[in-house]
LUMTOR-762120 format. One record per residue (C-alpha): residue number from 1; x, y negated, z. Coordinates in pm, whole numbers, plus 50000, padded with zeros to 5 digits. Layout:
ATOM    n     px     py     pz
ATOM  NUM      X      Y      Z
...
//
This chain:
ATOM    n     px     py     pz
ATOM    1  66722  14267  23486
ATOM    2  67063  14189  23632
ATOM    3  67158  13931  23892
ATOM    4  67463  13769  24050
ATOM    5  67518  13555  24356
ATOM    6  67602  13195  24270
ATOM    7  67917  13211  24484
ATOM    8  68048  13498  24269
ATOM    9  68023  13315  23934
ATOM   10  68360  13228  23782
ATOM   11  68277  13197  23411
ATOM   12  67958  13050  23271
ATOM   13  67904  13066  22896
ATOM   14  67679  12840  22693
ATOM   15  67602  13053  22388
ATOM   16  67486  12892  22065
ATOM   17  67409  12982  21709
ATOM   18  67622  12822  21438
ATOM   19  67557  12461  21539
ATOM   20  67773  12265  21778
ATOM   21  67549  11973  21878
ATOM   22  67306  12026  22163
ATOM   23  67479  12328  22313
ATOM   24  67811  12140  22330
ATOM   25  67631  11859  22515
ATOM   26  67486  12114  22757
ATOM   27  67829  12269  22819
ATOM   28  67973  11924  22889
ATOM   29  67687  11842  23126
ATOM   30  67737  12172  23311
ATOM   31  68111  12107  23345
ATOM   32  68034  11774  23509
ATOM   33  67766  11922  23735
ATOM   34  67994  12209  23843
ATOM   35  68308  12000  23891
ATOM   36  68470  12096  24221
ATOM   37  68350  12457  24199
ATOM   38  68564  12749  24081
ATOM   39  68342  12795  23774
ATOM   40  68473  12744  23422
ATOM   41  68217  12654  23158
ATOM   42  68281  12761  22799
ATOM   43  68089  12717  22476
ATOM   44  68090  13016  22240
ATOM   45  67890  13156  21948
ATOM   46  67618  13396  22061
ATOM   47  67784  13685  21876
ATOM   48  68122  13624  22046
ATOM   49  68041  13612  22418
ATOM   50  68357  13706  22608
ATOM   51  68356  14025  22813
ATOM   52  68453  13843  23133
ATOM   53  68145  13617  23132
ATOM   54  67949  13621  23458
ATOM   55  67648  13422  23339
ATOM   56  67530  13330  22990
ATOM   57  67282  13051  22924
ATOM   58  67128  13023  22579
ATOM   59  66816  12901  22406
ATOM   60  66527  13148  22427
ATOM   61  66544  13195  22049
ATOM   62  66892  13346  22088
ATOM   63  66826  13560  22397
ATOM   64  66795  13894  22215
ATOM   65  67119  13836  22025
ATOM   66  67295  13732  22346
ATOM   67  67174  14048  22525
ATOM   68  67308  14259  22238
ATOM   69  67641  14074  22240
ATOM   70  67687  14089  22619
ATOM   71  67487  14377  22765
ATOM   72  67477  14381  23144
ATOM   73  67574  14013  23181
ATOM   74  67328  13788  23360
ATOM   75  67144  13600  23084
ATOM   76  66943  13287  23158
ATOM   77  66735  13172  22861
ATOM   78  66615  12810  22849
ATOM   79  66368  12609  22643
ATOM   80  66525  12260  22629
ATOM   81  66893  12171  22616
ATOM   82  66892  11892  22873
ATOM   83  66696  11909  23198
ATOM   84  66561  12263  23169
ATOM   85  66455  12405  23510
ATOM   86  66617  12744  23436
ATOM   87  66959  12581  23391
ATOM   88  66902  12361  23698
ATOM   89  66841  12678  23905
ATOM   90  67176  12819  23788
ATOM   91  67359  12502  23894
ATOM   92  67181  12497  24231
ATOM   93  67263  12863  24298
ATOM   94  67631  12807  24218
ATOM   95  67662  12489  24425
ATOM   96  67436  12576  24720
ATOM   97  67422  12954  24718
ATOM   98  67150  13180  24590
ATOM   99  67087  13454  24340
ATOM  100  67086  13400  23965
ATOM  101  66853  13645  23794
ATOM  102  66875  13718  23427
//
């Protein structure tokens, strides 16, 4: 399990499968929630996670593929696209300080 301090996050990736619906909404929501922080939020396919990602959030069904695509990157799986506590913890750690475990 890897971890990163919220203050050290610069790039957060919302990884998805082939679809563009719910995960795009999540990326947009995260951009709004993290406005005013130095964090960029990007939406990418799970098989194309960029090497400079600090944190990846993805649906639990994609977690194994995300780990294979970005080994060593902090991965936070979630169950629901809007309002999931795991994603809320990431936002809180970035905005208020704290460790993000993945």
